[in-house]
N, C-alpha and C positions, 0 to 999 in steps of 0.2 A: 280441964283439957289443955294439953300442952300446945305451945305455939306451932310446932311441927305438925301435930295432929290436925290442928285447925286449918293450916295451910293445905294439907292433903285433902281434907274434906271439901274445902272451897275449890281446890283444883279439880276434884272429881265432879263436883257440881258444874263447874265451868265446862269440863269436857263433855258431860252429858248434855248440857244446854247447847253447846256447839254442834254436837252430833245430831241432836234433834232439829236444830236449825238447818243443817246441811240436808238431813233427811227430808224435812218439809219442803225445802227448796227443790230437791230432786223430784219429789212426788208432784209438786206443782208443775215443774218443767215437763215431766212425763205426761201429766194430764193435758197440758197445753199441746204437747206433741201429738198425743192421740187425737185431740180435737182437730189439729191441722191435717192429720192424715185422713180423717173422716171427710173434711172439707175437700181435700184433694181428690179423694175417691168419688165424691159426689160430683164435683166439677168435671172430672174425667168422663164418667159415664153419661152425664148430661150432654157434654160436648160431642161424644161419640154418637149418642142417640140423635141429636139435632143434625149432625153431619150426615148420618145415614138416611134420615127422613128427607131433608131438604137438599142434600147433595145429590141424591138420586133423581131429583126432579130438575136438574140443570143439564146443560150440554157439556159440562166439564167432565173430564175423565177422573177416575179415582186417583191417578197419579198426580194430576194437577191439583186436586184438593189436598192431597198429602203434601204437595209443594207449598200450598198456603200454610199448612200446619207448621212446616219447617221454618218458613219465613217468619211466622209469628214467634216461634221459639227463639230464633236468632235475634230478632228485634228485642224481645223481652230480656234475653241474656245480656244485652248491652247495658241495661239499666244497672247502675252501681248497687252494690250490696247494701249500702247505707239506707236506701229507700225501702228495703224490705223489713218486715217485722223482726223484732229482736231475736226470735227463735232462729231465723235464717242467718242472722249475723253470727250467732254462736256456732251454728251447724251449717256452714256454707255448702256442704254436700247436699243439703236438702233443697238448695236453690234450683238445681237441675231438675229434681223431682217435681218441684212446684211448677216450674216452667213447662217442661215437656209432658208431664202427666197430669196437668191440672189446667193451667191458664191457657196454653196453646190450643188444646182440644176445645176448650170452652169458647175461646174467641173465634176459632174457625167455625164452630157450630153456630154461634151467634151471627157471624157475618152471613152465612148461608141462609139462616132463618130470616134475618132482616131483608136480605136480597130477594127472597121469595115473596115475602109478604108486602113489600112496598115496590110496586112496579109501575112502569109508565107505558111506553109504546107496546102495542100488541099486534100480532099478525098470525095467520094460519099458514102452515107449511105442510104439504102432503108428500109422502114417499111411497112408491110402489112396493108391493109385497113380492119378494123374490122366492121365498121358501118359508116353511114353518116346521116347528117341532111340537108334537102333541104329548102332553104329560097327563095320561089318563088318571093316574093315582091322585094327582093334585087337582084334577079337573081344570087344567089350564093349558094354554097354547102360547108358544113363543114364536114371534115372527122374525124372519130375516128380511131386512129392508134394503132397497137400493138407495142408500142414503150417504154413501162414501164415508161411513163411520161417524156420522153426525149424532145419531141417537145411540149413545154408548151404553146406557144403563138398562139392565134387564127389565126393571120394573116399568119402563116405558115401552117395552116390546112384548111383555107377557100379559095376557088377559085371561079372564075366566071363560070357560067354555059353557057355562050354565045357560047363558042367553045368546050363545053364538050358534047360528043355524047354518051358516055357510062361510067359506073362507073369503075374507074381504079382498078387494082388488088393490086397495092401498090404505094407508093410515095417515090421518091428518092430525097435526098437533097445533094446539093454540099456544103460541109462544109469547113471552113478555120480556121486556128489557128490565132487569132487576135494578134495585137501588144502587148496587155497585157495578152495574154494567154487565153483569153475568146473565146470560139468557136462561130463562126457566120455562118449563112446560107445565101448564096448569090444567089443560084438558086434552083428552085424546078422542079421536073419532075414527071408527072403522067404516070405510067407504066400500060399499058393494057396487058392482057395475050398474050404471044407470039408476042408482038410488041415492037418496039423501044421506047426510051424515048420520051415523049411529053412535051417539056419545057413549063413552066408557069412563 
């Protein structure tokens, strides 16, 4: 075999090895990216789920809760890129996705969860019933309260009609001061005239 032929053969082997190396690196990076996307999706849905469950049991409006989410996102975006995993250093555009569609929702949900489950001071506050809307197909009833907009969330004003025999005169809420100072509602009582609390 001539020297030129040998060089060509070695060169082809080197090209093939280099191509395989690049391909392997690309495949590994894609696998890592897929893994990160799955984690982001998991954190996003977990955060939304926790926010929906425990956010609806606070006296905060959804606009305020969304404000928490934005604040979390802004604070996280201040963290320099060098503190993020290598993937996000190479693809800086994924940093925004990680923050606003993964970490911020998760942190917001965790804050609301911890706030609800670790409480201190408790008290009972009642509000007169002004009006109501009956949903026969859902076997539920939603009350309008004379509360100056304190009880914002529907789930705190909507109840099943299965065990409801008369329209209550007022609704009492057992409130607690949460871990982060956010007031939460843990129990509701329908109060009929001249009768004791009927817990729901």
